[in-house]
C-alpha positions as CSV (number, residue, x, y, z in Angstrom):
1,X,52.4,96.4,75.0
2,X,52.1,97.9,71.5
3,X,51.6,101.6,71.2
4,X,48.3,101.1,69.3
5,X,46.9,99.0,72.2
6,X,47.8,101.7,74.7
7,X,46.2,104.4,72.5
8,X,43.1,102.4,72.0
9,X,42.8,101.7,75.8
10,X,42.8,105.4,76.7
11,X,41.3,107.1,73.6
12,X,38.0,108.0,75.4
13,X,37.2,107.8,79.0
14,X,34.1,110.1,79.1
15,X,32.0,107.1,80.4
16,X,34.1,107.1,83.6
17,X,32.9,109.7,86.1
18,X,35.3,108.5,88.9
19,X,38.9,109.7,88.9
20,X,39.6,106.9,91.4
21,X,38.6,104.3,88.9
22,X,40.7,105.8,86.1
23,X,43.7,105.8,88.4
24,X,43.2,102.2,89.4
25,X,43.1,101.2,85.7
26,X,46.2,103.2,85.1
27,X,48.0,101.4,87.9
28,X,47.0,98.0,86.6
29,X,48.1,98.8,83.1
30,X,51.4,100.3,84.3
31,X,52.2,97.2,86.3
32,X,51.4,94.9,83.3
33,X,53.7,97.1,81.1
34,X,56.6,96.5,83.5
35,X,57.3,92.8,84.1
36,X,60.1,93.7,86.5
37,X,57.7,95.3,89.0
38,X,55.5,93.7,91.6
39,X,52.8,96.3,91.4
40,X,52.1,100.0,90.8
41,X,50.2,103.0,92.1
42,X,48.8,106.1,90.4
43,X,48.0,109.3,92.2
44,X,46.4,112.6,91.1
45,X,46.8,116.0,92.7
46,X,43.7,118.3,92.4
47,X,43.5,121.9,93.4
48,X,42.3,123.0,96.9
49,X,38.6,123.6,97.6
50,X,37.6,126.9,95.9
51,X,36.0,128.0,99.1
52,X,39.1,127.1,101.2
53,X,36.9,124.7,103.2
54,X,39.1,121.6,102.5
55,X,42.6,120.5,101.6
56,X,43.9,119.5,98.2
57,X,42.3,116.3,97.0
58,X,44.7,113.5,96.2
59,X,42.9,110.3,94.9
60,X,45.0,107.2,94.5
61,X,44.7,103.9,92.6
62,X,46.9,100.8,93.6
63,X,47.2,97.2,92.5
64,X,47.6,96.1,96.1
65,X,46.5,97.5,99.5
66,X,50.1,97.4,100.9
67,X,51.1,99.8,98.0
68,X,48.2,102.2,99.0
69,X,49.8,102.4,102.4
70,X,53.1,103.4,100.8
71,X,51.4,106.3,99.0
72,X,49.6,107.4,102.1
73,X,52.8,107.7,104.2
74,X,54.4,109.8,101.4
75,X,51.4,112.1,101.1
76,X,51.1,112.5,104.9
77,X,54.8,113.2,105.5
78,X,55.6,115.0,102.2
79,X,58.7,112.8,101.8
80,X,59.3,110.1,99.3
81,X,59.6,109.5,95.5
82,X,56.1,110.8,94.8
83,X,56.6,114.3,96.5
84,X,60.1,114.4,95.0
85,X,58.8,113.7,91.5
86,X,56.1,116.3,91.9
87,X,58.5,118.9,93.1
88,X,61.1,118.4,90.4
89,X,59.0,117.3,87.5
90,X,61.5,114.5,87.0
91,X,61.4,110.7,87.8
92,X,62.4,109.8,91.3
93,X,63.0,106.5,93.0
94,X,65.5,104.2,94.8
95,X,67.4,101.2,93.4
96,X,67.7,99.6,96.8
97,X,65.8,100.9,99.8
98,X,67.8,98.8,102.1
99,X,70.7,101.2,101.6
100,X,68.9,104.3,100.6
101,X,68.1,106.5,103.6
102,X,66.6,109.6,102.0
103,X,63.1,109.1,103.1
104,X,63.0,107.3,106.5
105,X,59.2,107.0,106.8
106,X,58.6,105.7,103.3
107,X,61.7,103.5,103.5
108,X,60.5,101.8,106.7
109,X,57.0,101.1,105.4
110,X,58.4,99.9,102.0
111,X,60.8,97.4,103.6
112,X,58.1,96.2,106.0
113,X,56.0,95.4,102.9
114,X,58.9,93.7,101.2
115,X,59.5,96.4,98.6
116,X,63.2,96.9,97.8
117,X,63.1,99.3,94.8
118,X,60.7,101.8,93.3
119,X,60.4,104.4,90.5
120,X,57.9,107.3,90.2
121,X,57.2,109.1,86.9
122,X,55.4,112.5,87.0
123,X,52.9,113.8,84.4
124,X,51.1,117.1,84.2
125,X,48.2,118.1,81.9
126,X,45.9,121.1,82.2
127,X,46.6,121.5,85.9
128,X,46.1,117.8,86.7
129,X,49.3,116.3,88.2
130,X,49.5,112.5,88.0
131,X,52.2,110.2,89.2
132,X,52.8,106.6,88.3
133,X,54.9,104.6,90.7
134,X,56.3,101.1,90.1
135,X,57.6,98.8,92.9
136,X,60.0,95.9,92.9
137,X,60.6,93.1,95.4
138,X,64.3,93.0,94.4
139,X,66.9,95.7,94.3
140,X,67.6,97.2,90.9
141,X,66.7,100.2,88.8
142,X,63.1,100.3,87.7
143,X,63.3,103.8,86.2
144,X,64.8,102.6,82.9
145,X,62.1,99.9,82.6
146,X,59.4,102.5,83.3
147,X,60.6,104.9,80.6
148,X,59.2,102.8,77.7
149,X,55.5,101.7,77.6
150,X,54.8,103.1,81.1
151,X,55.9,106.6,80.0
152,X,53.6,106.5,77.0
153,X,50.8,105.1,79.0
154,X,51.1,107.8,81.6
155,X,51.1,110.6,79.0
156,X,48.0,109.2,77.4
157,X,46.2,108.5,80.6
158,X,46.9,111.9,82.1
159,X,45.6,113.6,79.0
160,X,42.5,111.4,79.1
161,X,41.8,112.0,82.8
162,X,42.2,115.8,82.3
163,X,39.7,115.6,79.4
164,X,37.3,113.7,81.6
165,X,37.5,116.4,84.2
166,X,36.6,119.0,81.7
167,X,33.7,116.8,80.5
168,X,32.2,116.3,83.9
169,X,32.8,119.9,84.9
170,X,30.9,121.0,81.8
171,X,28.0,118.6,82.8
172,X,27.9,120.0,86.3
173,X,27.8,123.6,85.0
174,X,25.0,122.7,82.6
175,X,23.0,121.2,85.5
176,X,23.5,124.3,87.5
177,X,22.5,126.6,84.6
178,X,19.4,124.4,84.1
179,X,18.5,124.6,87.7
180,X,18.9,128.4,87.7
181,X,16.7,128.7,84.6
182,X,14.0,126.6,86.1
183,X,14.0,128.5,89.4
184,X,14.2,131.9,87.9
185,X,10.5,132.4,87.3
186,X,9.7,131.4,90.9
187,X,12.3,133.8,92.2
188,X,10.8,136.6,90.0
189,X,7.3,135.9,91.3
190,X,8.6,136.0,94.9
191,X,10.3,139.3,94.2
192,X,7.1,140.7,92.9
193,X,5.3,139.8,96.1
194,X,8.0,141.4,98.3
195,X,7.9,144.5,96.1
196,X,4.1,144.7,96.8
197,X,4.5,144.1,100.5
198,X,7.2,146.6,101.1
199,X,6.8,148.9,98.2
200,X,10.4,148.6,97.1
201,X,12.0,148.0,93.7
202,X,13.1,144.7,92.1
203,X,16.8,144.9,93.2
204,X,15.9,145.6,96.8
205,X,13.3,142.8,96.8
206,X,15.9,140.3,95.5
207,X,18.5,141.5,98.0
208,X,16.0,141.0,100.8
209,X,15.2,137.5,99.7
210,X,18.8,136.7,99.4
211,X,19.6,137.9,102.9
212,X,16.5,136.1,104.3
213,X,17.8,132.9,102.6
214,X,21.2,133.3,104.2
215,X,19.9,134.1,107.7
216,X,17.4,131.2,107.7
217,X,20.0,128.8,106.1
218,X,17.5,128.0,103.3
219,X,18.1,127.8,99.6
220,X,16.9,130.9,97.7
221,X,14.7,128.8,95.4
222,X,13.1,127.0,98.3
223,X,12.4,130.3,100.0
224,X,11.0,131.8,96.8
225,X,8.7,128.8,96.5
226,X,7.4,129.4,100.0
227,X,6.8,133.1,99.4
228,X,4.9,132.3,96.2
229,X,2.9,129.5,97.8
230,X,1.9,131.5,100.9
231,X,1.7,134.9,99.0
232,X,4.2,136.2,101.5
233,X,2.1,135.4,104.6
234,X,4.2,134.4,107.6
235,X,7.4,136.2,106.7
236,X,6.0,139.8,106.5
237,X,7.6,140.7,109.8
238,X,11.0,139.4,108.8
239,X,10.9,141.2,105.5
240,X,9.8,144.4,107.0
241,X,12.5,144.2,109.7
242,X,15.2,143.5,107.1
243,X,13.8,146.3,105.0
244,X,14.1,148.7,107.9
245,X,17.6,147.6,108.7
246,X,18.6,147.9,105.1
247,X,17.2,151.5,104.9
248,X,19.1,152.4,108.1
249,X,22.4,150.9,106.8
250,X,22.3,150.9,103.0
251,X,24.8,148.9,101.0
252,X,27.7,151.0,99.6
253,X,26.7,150.1,96.0
254,X,23.1,151.4,96.5
255,X,21.8,154.9,97.2
256,X,20.8,155.8,100.8
257,X,17.3,156.8,99.7
258,X,16.5,153.2,98.6
259,X,12.6,153.0,98.8
260,X,12.9,149.8,100.8
């Protein structure tokens, strides 16, 4: 495949919100670039959940379901050409899995699927780690075949996928800022009502609303809308109780004589 065609195919992917879709397209094009292969897979390694609530996300694209299973066994066991390529930053693979015994779990699943050889190329761009793996039904080196158009394709695709992540992250941040700006007036009004009910200052009123939101498992904006709509009726006891608790045990960053 000519270099111009590769560049044109991956010049702009901002219309693709799904990383899975981009990886699937990358796998399809990698397979078409390497006639000696019977299929390809592409994986991406994203960072862990910022809150620590979940493991690292590792989306995958494959040209065949059997090849997806080969990726899964490697990611689950941490053994195989994909983990090896990620760890070293260099291509990894096997010329003949019938005689290569480095990765038992991967080897068994590959031979069961009829795969005799494979090669994995790693790519990294702006914290996004992508691998492209090619598979063959016959023994022989696929690494040399993958170093041409597939290498160029992987570089271009990884850069494009990283750019897409920035684009969608920026859109998400804009949505969050817009939501914050739209809810700010309501929160300010609710703070005013709490200040009137308890005779406290604005910082104390906001802190009480925030803690009430956490304890009741309700969004702050939703709670503020309720306070404004009801003029604070129905939650006076909770606010007064929280205000008393706060006065008894003031936060370290605030003075003990907080009027609330």
